[in-house]
C-alpha positions, 0 to 999 in steps of 0.5 A, a space after each residue: 499499500 502507497 499512501 503519501 501526505 501531501 498535506 498533514 493537520 497540526 490539530 485534531 477537534 479533540 485538542 480543545 476538549 479537555 478545558 471544555 468539559 470542566 466549564 460545562 460540567 460546572 455550568 450544568 451543576 449550577 443549573 441544576 441547583 438553581 433552575 430556571 434562575 441560573 439558565 436565566 443568568 447565563 443567558 444574560 451574561 452570556 448571550 446579553 438576552 434581556 427579553 422573554 425566554 418563551 417564544 409567543 405565538 404573536 413572536 412567531 407571527 411577527 418573525 414570519 413577517 420579516 422573512 421575505 417571501 422568497 426565502 419563505 418559499 425556499 424554506 418551504 421547499 426545503 421542509 417538503 423534501 426533508 419531511 418526504 424523506 423522513 416519512 419514507 424512512 418512517 414507513 421503511 420501520 415496520 413492527 414485527 410478530 411471529 410464532 417463535 414456536 407453537 403457542 409462543 408469539 412474540 414481536 416488537 413495536 416501534 414507539 415514538 418518544 414522548 417528547 424531543 429536545 431540539 437544539 438549533 445553533 446561532 452564532 455567526 449564522 443563521 442555521 435555518 436548515 438545523 431547524 428544518 431537519 431536527 424538528 421536521 424529523 422528529 414530527 414525521 417519527 410521530 413524537 408527541 411533543 417538540 420543544 426547540 430553543 436557539 440563541 436569541 440575537 442580542 435585541 430581537 431573540 431568535 433569528 426570524 428566518 430560523 424562528 419561522 423555519 421552526 414554527 413551520 415544521 411543527 415546534 410546540 414550544 420555542 426558546 430564546 435560549 442557546 449554549 449549555 443553558 438552552 441544552 440544560 433547559 431542555 434536559 431539566 424541563 425548564 420553561 416549558 415544565 416538561 423534560 426531554 426524552 432525547 436531545 438532538 441538533 448541532 451546536 458548538 463544542 460546549 453545546 456538544 460537551 453538555 449533550 455528552 455530559 447529560 447522556 444517560 439521564 436523556 438520550 442524544 443523537 450522537 456524540 458530536 464535534 466540529 463539522 467534518 468533510 472528505 473528498 475522494 478525487 481521481 484523475 479527472 476530477 474538476 479541481 475547482 468543483 472540489 476546491 469549492 466543496 472543500 472550502 464551503 465545508 472549512 467555512 463552518 469554524 476554524 476547527 472544521 476538518 476537510 480531508 482530500 483523498 486523491 488517486 493522482 498526486 498532481 489533482 491533489 496539488 491543483 485542488 489544493 492551490 484552488 483551495 487557497 485562491 478560493 479561501 482568499 476570495 471569501 468575505 469575513 469572517 468566513 475567510 477567516 474561519 475557513 483559513 484557519 481550518 485548512 491550515 491547521 485541520 486539513 489533510 491531503 493524502 494521494 494513494 495508488 488504488 481506489 482500495 487504498 482511498 477506500 481504506 483511508 476514507 473509512 479510517 477518517 469515518 467522516 461526517 460527509 464524504 464526496 466522491 468525485 471519480 469514475 465508476 460511482 456504483 463501485 464507490 457506493 458499494 465499497 465504501 462503509 464509514 461515513 455519516 452521508 455520502 455524495 456521489 459525483 460532481 452533480 451533488 454537493 455536501 451544500 445541497 445536503 447541508 440545507 435542502 435535498 432531504 436526508 438529514 445533515 445532522 451527522 456523526 463526526 470524530 470517527 463516530 460514523 464507524 458505529 452510527 448513522 445520522 439523524 433519522 426518524 429511528 432515533 426518536 423511535 424506541 423498539 420495544 418487545 412484547 410476547 404472549 403465550 398459550 398454556 400449552 406452550 408452557 409444557 415445553 417452555 418452562 422445564 427448559 427455563 427451569 433447567 437453565 435458571 438452576 444451571 445458572 444457580 438462579 432458584 427464584 427463576 426457576 420457580 417462576 416456571 415450576 409454579 406454572 406447571 404445577 398450576 396448569 399440568 398438576 398430573 404430569 412429571 418434568 425434568 425441572 433440573 436439579 436445585 443444587 446444580 453448578 452455577 
């Protein structure tokens, strides 16, 4: 195997994690101890927000009036695509039932969670698409109650277009609250009176760490870090398209990794040159974020074969993986570790981020090795059930008794014994020896 790094990253997203953990732990401790008062203090201090936390129906209507009609149409179009895709996912998840053995019927049901907490980032960008992705998918899954929060702008509250999207997609409660205090409010039921069963949505490192710290007390969609994206390009790839897509992902933030895997060294060099040019052409603050991400976190890897390219990509397990190569069907079948796959130059991660339908809330930091992105399945719990006839007990109960006694669990064995004694009092069964070794 011949793998050559034309550019190696100086840092990884894990580099800054330890300092964040201590700060988040202290903030969660304060909010849990003081409740809404603690969350309000942090909202005033960190977001400089002096207004109401609960967004009223009047506020929703006022926000919609501020959104230009063309943007409202675009948001509705994106919502419709995401909703159709999510409903198709829900239709593919079926309940099951079978007769395991004569008289023993078992099955599973997929039950939607009661309450979802959807976090929508704020900051330098208006994250309209994140509102669509989380709330729409929860609603398609059948979640009964959706509580959303997003950082308020200093004087006006949540960005009007984000608020319009949250309302359109079906958020029951919306909070002017971001950061750790927003995540904590969703988890602890602050301002809404209802605790979320699951926390979903992207956010900065503090938001991600808060979700990680609360996991177990509530479900979360996934452990997440900064946005990351990889491209595999062969000799026929268009350097300008590849560079545009890398830069488009690098602008997410200074610590957003982008990786380029090339089957032709010259293509890798040409793409790298175009990346630098495209970063310089961006306005601020996008230019500064993309430049830092490319400088500190990007890698360019040259390989000799497509099998080597697959091995490198699967090791990265990127959030987004784009293939700019011939024979797309081969790549589709060969690649395994990614959050979402983009095949061919006609599609791009930007389409998936904003409008095309599949969810853009995806695993990062190697989590794509074991999980996919946000889908209706994240909002469902698969629970099993069983029932059986008395006749089925004649076969099941002796086996249960013998296994239980072999394990040394006499109480379990007697749960089987009592049923045989009740329904088959005149029959003799081999129930195992009470003193059988564990």
